[in-house]
C-alpha positions in Angstrom: -78.2 -12.2 27.0 -76.6 -11.0 30.3 -73.2 -11.9 31.5 -71.2 -11.0 34.6 -68.3 -8.7 34.0 -67.1 -7.8 37.4 -66.7 -9.2 40.9 -67.0 -8.1 44.5 -64.4 -7.5 47.1 -64.5 -6.2 50.7 -62.6 -3.0 51.6 -63.3 -0.5 54.3 -66.7 -2.0 55.0 -67.8 -1.8 51.4 -68.6 -4.6 49.0 -67.5 -3.6 45.5 -70.4 -5.0 43.5 -70.6 -7.6 40.8 -71.7 -6.1 37.5 -73.6 -7.8 34.7 -73.6 -7.0 30.9 -77.2 -6.5 29.8 -78.8 -6.5 26.4 -82.4 -5.6 25.6 -83.2 -4.0 28.9 -83.0 -0.3 27.9 -86.7 0.1 28.5 -86.3 -1.0 32.1 -83.5 1.5 32.6 -85.4 4.3 31.0 -88.6 3.6 33.0 -86.4 4.0 36.2 -84.7 7.2 35.0 -87.9 8.7 33.7 -89.4 8.2 37.2 -86.4 10.0 38.8 -86.5 12.8 36.2 -90.2 13.4 36.7 -89.4 14.6 40.3 -89.2 18.4 40.4 -85.5 19.5 40.0 -85.9 21.6 43.1 -86.3 18.3 45.1 -84.0 15.9 43.2 -81.2 16.4 40.7 -79.6 13.5 38.8 -75.8 13.9 38.9 -74.9 10.7 37.1 -76.4 7.5 35.7 -74.5 4.5 34.5 -74.8 3.2 30.9 -77.8 1.1 29.7 -75.8 -2.0 29.0 -74.7 -2.8 32.6 -76.6 -3.8 35.8 -76.9 -2.7 38.5 -77.7 0.8 37.5 -75.7 3.3 39.5 -77.4 6.7 40.0 -75.9 9.7 41.8 -78.6 12.1 43.2 -78.7 15.4 45.0 -81.7 15.5 47.3 -83.4 18.8 48.2 -80.3 20.8 47.3 -78.4 19.6 50.4 -77.5 15.9 50.3 -75.8 13.8 47.8 -76.3 10.0 47.7 -75.4 7.1 45.5 -78.0 4.4 44.6 -77.4 1.0 43.1 -80.6 -0.2 41.5 -81.0 -3.9 40.7 -84.0 -3.8 38.4 -85.8 -6.9 37.1 -88.4 -6.9 34.4 -92.0 -7.5 35.6 -95.0 -8.1 33.3 -98.4 -9.6 33.1 -98.5 -12.6 30.8 -101.0 -15.4 30.7 -99.2 -18.6 31.6 -100.6 -22.1 31.5 -101.7 -23.4 34.9 -101.2 -20.0 36.5 -103.9 -17.5 37.8 -105.1 -15.0 35.1 -104.8 -12.0 37.5 -101.1 -12.6 38.3 -98.1 -10.4 37.6 -94.7 -11.9 37.5 -91.1 -10.7 37.9 -88.1 -12.9 37.4 -84.8 -12.4 39.3 -82.2 -13.3 36.8 -78.9 -11.9 35.4 -76.8 -14.1 33.2 -77.4 -17.5 31.8 -78.7 -20.4 33.9 -75.3 -22.0 34.0 -73.9 -19.0 35.9 -76.6 -18.8 38.5 -75.0 -21.5 40.7 -71.3 -20.8 39.8 -70.9 -18.0 42.3 -72.7 -16.2 45.0 -74.5 -13.1 43.6 -73.9 -10.7 46.5 -75.4 -7.3 46.5 -73.3 -4.2 47.0 -73.2 -2.9 50.5 -71.8 0.2 52.2 -71.7 0.3 56.0 -71.3 4.1 56.0 -74.8 4.4 54.4 -73.7 6.8 51.7 -74.6 4.4 48.9 -77.8 2.2 49.0 -78.7 -0.9 47.1 -82.3 -1.2 45.9 -84.0 -4.3 44.4 -86.9 -3.5 42.2 -89.4 -5.0 39.8 -90.1 -2.7 36.8 -93.0 -3.0 34.4 -92.2 -0.6 31.5 -95.6 -1.3 29.9 -97.8 -0.7 32.9 -95.4 1.8 34.4 -95.5 0.5 38.0 -92.7 -0.7 40.2 -92.4 -3.4 42.8 -90.1 -2.6 45.7 -88.5 -5.6 47.4 -86.8 -5.8 50.8 -83.1 -5.7 49.9 -82.1 -7.5 53.1 -84.1 -10.6 52.0 -82.5 -10.8 48.5 -78.8 -10.7 49.4 -77.4 -12.8 47.8 -79.7 -12.6 44.8 -81.6 -15.8 44.4 -81.0 -16.1 40.7 -83.6 -17.9 38.6 -86.6 -17.5 40.9 -90.0 -15.9 40.0 -92.0 -13.5 42.2 -95.7 -13.4 41.7 -98.2 -10.7 42.9 -101.8 -9.9 42.2 -103.2 -7.5 39.6 -105.4 -6.0 42.3 -102.3 -4.7 44.0 -101.3 -2.9 40.8 -104.8 -1.4 40.5 -104.7 -0.2 44.1 -101.3 1.4 43.5 -102.6 3.0 40.4 -105.4 4.7 42.4 -103.3 5.9 45.3 -99.7 5.7 43.9 -98.6 3.4 46.8 -99.8 0.0 48.0 -98.2 -2.1 50.7 -98.8 -5.8 51.1 -97.3 -8.7 53.0 -96.3 -11.9 51.4 -95.5 -15.3 52.9 -91.9 -16.2 52.4 -91.7 -20.0 52.1 -88.8 -22.4 51.6 -88.0 -23.4 48.0 -86.5 -26.3 46.2 -83.0 -24.8 46.6 -83.6 -23.2 50.0 -84.5 -25.2 53.1 -85.6 -22.1 55.1 -87.5 -18.9 54.2 -85.4 -15.9 53.5 -87.3 -13.9 56.1 -86.8 -14.9 59.8 -90.5 -14.1 60.4 -91.7 -16.1 57.4 -93.2 -12.9 56.0 -91.9 -10.1 53.7 -93.2 -6.6 53.1 -93.6 -5.5 49.4 -94.6 -2.2 48.0 -96.2 -1.7 44.6 -95.9 2.0 43.6 -96.3 4.4 40.7 -93.3 6.4 39.2 -94.2 9.5 41.2 -93.6 7.6 44.4 -90.1 6.4 43.6 -88.5 8.9 46.0 -90.8 7.5 48.8 -89.4 4.0 48.2 -85.8 5.3 48.2 -86.5 6.9 51.6 -88.1 3.7 52.9 -85.2 1.5 51.8 -82.6 3.9 53.2 -84.3 4.1 56.6 -85.1 0.4 56.8 -81.5 -0.6 56.0 -80.2 1.9 58.5 -82.5 0.7 61.3 -82.3 -3.0 60.1 -86.1 -3.3 60.3 -87.8 -6.7 60.2 -90.9 -7.2 58.0 -93.6 -6.0 60.6 -91.7 -2.7 61.4 -90.9 -2.2 57.7 -94.6 -2.6 56.9 -95.5 0.0 59.4 -92.9 2.4 58.1 -94.0 1.8 54.5 -97.6 2.6 55.4 -96.6 5.9 57.1 -94.4 7.0 54.2 -96.9 6.4 51.4 -98.9 9.5 52.1 -96.0 11.8 52.8 -95.4 14.9 50.6 -92.0 15.6 49.1 -91.6 18.4 51.7 -92.3 15.9 54.5 -89.7 13.5 53.0 -87.1 16.3 53.1 -87.9 16.8 56.8 -87.4 13.1 57.6 -84.6 12.4 55.2 -81.8 12.5 57.7 -81.0 10.3 60.6 -82.2 12.9 63.1 -85.5 14.6 63.4 -86.7 17.6 65.4 -84.5 18.9 68.2 -81.7 16.5 67.3 -83.6 13.3 68.3 -82.6 10.3 66.2 -85.5 8.8 64.3 -84.8 5.5 66.0 -85.7 7.1 69.3 -89.1 8.1 68.0 -89.7 4.8 66.3 -88.9 2.7 69.4 -90.3 5.2 72.0 -87.0 5.0 73.9 -84.2 7.5 74.6 -80.8 7.1 72.8 -79.2 6.0 76.1 -81.8 3.3 76.6 -81.3 2.1 73.0 -77.5 1.9 73.5 -77.9 0.1 76.9 -80.2 -2.3 75.2 -77.8 -3.0 72.3 -74.8 -3.5 74.6 -76.7 -5.9 76.8 -77.8 -8.3 74.0 -75.8 -11.3 73.0 -77.0 -11.0 69.4 -77.1 -7.7 67.6 -79.7 -8.9 65.2 -82.1 -9.8 68.0 -81.3 -6.4 69.7 -82.4 -4.3 66.8 -85.5 -6.4 65.9 -87.6 -8.3 68.4 -85.5 -7.1 71.3 -87.3 -3.8 71.2 -90.6 -5.5 71.8 -89.0 -7.5 74.6 -87.7 -4.3 76.2 -91.2 -2.8 76.4 -92.6 -6.1 77.7 -90.0 -6.2 80.4 -91.0 -2.7 81.5 -94.6 -3.7 81.7 -93.8 -6.9 83.6 -91.7 -5.1 86.1 -94.4 -2.5 86.8 -97.2 -5.1 87.1 -98.5 -5.6 90.6 -98.5 -9.2 91.6 -95.3 -10.1 89.6 -92.5 -10.5 92.2 -89.6 -11.3 89.9 -88.8 -10.8 86.2 -85.8 -12.6 84.7 -84.8 -12.0 81.0 -83.6 -15.3 79.4 -81.2 -14.0 76.7 -80.2 -17.5 75.6 -80.7 -19.4 72.3 -83.5 -21.9 72.4 -85.1 -20.4 75.5 -88.2 -18.3 76.0 -87.7 -14.6 76.5 -88.7 -14.2 80.2 -89.2 -16.2 83.4 -91.4 -14.5 86.0 -92.7 -15.5 89.5 -96.0 -14.5 91.0 -97.4 -14.7 94.5 -97.4 -18.2 95.9 -94.0 -18.9 94.3 -95.4 -20.0 90.9 -93.1 -19.5 88.0 -94.0 -19.0 84.4 -92.0 -18.7 81.1 -93.1 -16.1 78.5 -92.4 -16.0 74.8 -92.6 -12.5 73.2 -93.6 -12.2 69.5 -94.4 -9.3 67.2 -97.8 -9.7 65.5 -98.1 -9.3 61.7 -99.2 -5.9 60.4 -101.6 -7.6 58.0 -105.0 -8.2 59.5 -107.3 -11.1 58.6 -110.4 -10.6 56.5 -112.3 -10.3 59.8 -110.1 -7.5 61.0 -108.1 -9.6 63.5 -104.3 -9.6 64.0 -102.2 -12.6 63.5 -99.0 -13.7 65.2 -96.4 -16.3 64.1 -95.4 -18.6 66.9 -92.5 -20.7 65.6 -88.7 -20.8 65.8 -86.6 -19.0 63.1 -85.1 -22.2 61.8 -85.4 -26.0 62.0 -82.8 -28.5 63.2 -81.1 -30.3 60.5 -83.1 -33.4 59.5 -86.2 -32.5 61.6 -88.5 -30.0 59.9 -91.0 -30.2 62.8 -88.4 -28.8 65.2 -89.4 -25.3 64.0 -92.7 -25.7 65.8 -92.8 -25.2 69.6 -93.9 -27.9 72.0 -96.8 -26.8 74.2 -94.5 -27.2 77.2 -91.7 -24.9 75.9 -93.3 -21.9 77.6 -96.5 -21.2 79.5 -97.6 -17.9 77.9 -97.2 -16.1 74.6 -97.1 -12.2 74.6 -97.9 -10.7 71.3 -96.8 -7.1 70.7 -99.4 -5.1 68.8 -97.1 -2.3 67.6 -97.2 -3.4 63.9 -101.0 -3.0 64.0 -101.6 -0.2 66.5 -98.4 1.8 66.5 -98.3 1.4 70.3 -96.0 -0.9 72.4 -98.9 -2.9 74.0 -99.4 -6.6 74.5 -102.0 -9.3 74.6 -101.4 -12.6 76.4 -102.6 -16.2 76.0 -101.6 -19.5 77.6 -99.7 -21.9 75.3 -102.1 -24.7 76.2 -104.9 -22.7 74.7 -103.1 -22.1 71.4 -104.2 -23.8 68.2 -102.3 -27.1 67.6 -100.5 -27.8 64.4 -102.8 -29.6 62.0 -100.3 -32.4 61.2 -98.4 -32.5 64.5 -101.0 -32.3 67.4 -98.2 -32.1 70.0 -96.9 -29.0 68.4 -98.2 -25.4 68.3 -99.5 -24.2 65.0 -97.2 -21.6 63.4 -99.9 -18.9 62.7 -102.3 -17.9 65.5 -105.2 -15.5 65.2 -105.3 -12.8 67.9 -109.0 -12.9 68.8 -111.0 -12.1 71.9 -109.5 -15.1 73.7 -106.3 -13.1 74.2 -106.2 -10.8 77.2 -104.2 -7.6 78.1 -104.3 -8.7 81.7 -101.4 -11.2 82.2 -102.3 -12.1 85.8 -105.8 -13.1 84.9 -104.3 -15.3 82.1 -101.9 -16.9 84.6 -104.5 -17.4 87.3 -107.4 -18.4 85.0 
């Protein structure tokens, strides 16, 4: 039995978190603390841990003898139990605090700290198997109480071998939610062993600071999985070598270029996510011989760019980040749909073929380089149920070209 004993309030940019009385979850708490205590004391020292009858679990840490941080863990029990009409190789975690009657009485907002001193982390914990499931905190605020999260046993086995396994999961609407939590329709999940808990803490702190979407989070998670504790200590701060901010390295832009980019965007969320890919595409378009004019269209409901080429022909281009998860054939995928549907018309999420003439997919989530492939919208795969609309998921195969002008003139 779990009941809410506190409530949140905003002050100085912080949300003072709701707390829940817990019973029978001591093994979940100890699995978490055991993982933290297994890290050599020279690297991490536990300064404080909240009692075992309250969630979230507050932990104060000293990292590498130089930095003190606060962590609010929202742990949920995960296990592998055979369930009627469910796959036998499935693990399941349930996001729930309190009785069912309380789930809809209030909004279960996660704690937040705009200063970045304290970090909220949402986890699945399996005390029997010993593994953890790291979720994207940004997609679970407020906590969707009562839902279940399923993942394959093969992911657990992969994490058992290497300590760290990253996978991508489709995030779909539910009975209580008309739209997916993720704007891209995908979410990045990490299954990891106890010895990698500090790696996930670093992932979550950096992802929250940079406000990364799922494709960039996936890329960062992959890069951190093989890092040593010494390497984590080197990348733990907001700046890297020679005083460069890690955002400069991640986006391959100078700090002044990033600030100019943020100040020029109408929506901050776009600026720190897909806007980076748009910036690199704009640089490529402006340096492409044969393109006479490049106009960014920073307006809701509009494609990202309008360009003109010789002869006075004008084309509109939509820029999309591809998914970091390749198909079984080793091909990239890109989601070509709007972030939300109009009320009462679920098909409005899908683009009409006439909305733009070309899609540019950014390959950074796959290659780590800000490069693009292009395809005419009329050549994209149509939606299986709405033939006048573009299908949401497109395979990036050999029909895509890095040469925009050949696509336009072909």
